[in-house]
matplotlib code that plots the C-alpha trace (Angstrom):
import matplotlib.pyplot as plt

x = [15.3, 16.4, 15.3, 16.7, 14.7, 15.7, 13.2, 14.6, 17.5, 17.6, 20.9, 19.7, 16.9, 18.9, 18.3, 14.5, 12.2, 8.8, 5.9, 2.7, 1.3, -1.7, -3.3, -3.1, 0.6, 1.6, 2.7, 4.8, 5.2, 9.0, 10.7, 14.1, 17.2, 17.2, 13.8, 11.7, 8.6, 7.2, 5.0, 7.1, 6.1, 6.8, 8.2, 10.9, 12.2, 15.2, 15.7, 13.6, 10.4, 9.2, 6.3, 7.0, 3.5, 2.6, 2.8, -0.8, -0.1, 1.9, 5.0, 4.2, 6.6, 6.2, 7.9, 7.3]
y = [-4.0, -3.5, -0.4, 1.4, 3.4, 7.1, 7.2, 4.5, 4.5, 0.7, -0.3, -3.8, -2.4, -2.6, -4.3, -4.5, -6.1, -4.3, -6.7, -4.6, -1.2, 0.3, 3.7, 4.6, 3.8, 5.9, 2.9, 0.0, -3.4, -4.1, -7.4, -6.5, -8.6, -9.3, -10.9, -8.0, -7.2, -3.6, -1.0, 2.0, 5.3, 5.1, 8.5, 7.4, 4.6, 5.1, 2.9, 1.5, 0.3, -2.9, -4.7, -8.4, -9.3, -12.7, -14.6, -13.8, -10.4, -9.2, -7.1, -3.4, -0.5, 2.7, 5.8, 8.3]
z = [-9.4, -5.8, -3.8, -0.8, 1.7, 2.4, 5.2, 7.5, 9.8, 10.1, 8.5, 7.6, 5.4, 2.2, -1.2, -1.0, -3.5, -4.1, -3.9, -4.3, -3.6, -1.8, -1.3, -5.0, -5.1, -2.1, 0.0, -1.3, 0.4, 0.5, 1.3, 2.7, 2.3, 6.1, 5.8, 7.1, 5.1, 5.7, 4.1, 3.1, 1.7, -2.0, -2.0, 0.4, -1.9, -4.1, -7.2, -10.0, -8.5, -10.2, -8.5, -8.3, -6.9, -5.6, -8.9, -9.7, -11.1, -14.0, -13.3, -13.1, -13.2, -11.2, -12.5, -9.8]

ax = plt.figure().add_subplot(projection="3d")
ax.plot(x, y, z, "-o")
ax.set_aspect("equal")
plt.show()
């Protein structure tokens, strides 16, 4: 459920939760454990990407 980013050098961007995606799944909005919320390239994320949404959407799984 948690993802890590291979594309960031910020040591506090660990254990992220994926909220939603844009640009046909190429960008993913990630809420990091330190409170930062950033759009990350989906290809840079490591782990099982499960979109948690904002409560209005059903969970979706991305297998890329």
